[in-house]
N, C-alpha and C positions, 0 to 999 in steps of 0.2 A: 150382366154387368150395365147399372144405368149410368149415361150420360146427360149432362147438364148441356142443352142446345140454346145456342143463340140463334134467331131469326136472319135472316138474311134476303134480301130483294136482289135480282138481278134482271136485267134490261137486254133482250135477246132482238137481233132482227128479226123481223117478222118471217122471213124463209127460215133460222133458225128454228124460231120457235114451232113453225111446221112440220119439221123433220123431227126437233124432240118430240113432240105429242105422239107423232107415228111411231116412234122407236120403243117409249115407256111404254107405250100401249100394246107392243109386240111383246115387249120382255116381262109384261105384267107387272110393273112397279109405277112408283110415284114420279114426280117431277123431281119432286124434294130429294127421295133416295137415290136417284140418278145423279144430279147435281152434287149431290152431300159426297158420293161415294168417288166422282170427278176430280171434286177437288181434295181429299182425302189423299186421293193416288198421287195426283200432281204435288201436296206437300212432302209424301213416302219419297216420290222421285228428285224433289230438291235436295232432301236432305241427304238421302243417297249418293247424290252428286257433290254436294258439300264436302261428306264424309271421303269420297274418295280423291278430293282435292286436297285435303288437308291430310291426309294419308300421304300421297304423291309431294306434297310439299315439306313432309317429312323424311321423304327420303326410302321411304318405305317400300319395301317390293311389293308389285302388285302381280295379283295373276289372272288372266284368263279362264274362261268359264273351260276352254279346251285344256289348256294347261292343268287344272285340277281335275278334270276328267281322267287325264293320262294318267295324271302322278298316283289317282286311288283305282286304275285299272278299270274306269267306267266309259270307256270310249264306245260309242255306238258301233 
């Protein structure tokens, strides 16, 4: 699947940039890929939180992972 990408500039403190350089080198990925992945993960988390809050506001029953595992007999 092809995506249309938008350029983005990020300013980091020198210490964070040094850590990022070392990290991406060890992971064998580019800075862009690392940052893109982190941003998309953060967006996904924010959308999940919004969905949970919206569901709770509608007074729908929420189940913890432990409750679901118990119900499906998938306990560790």
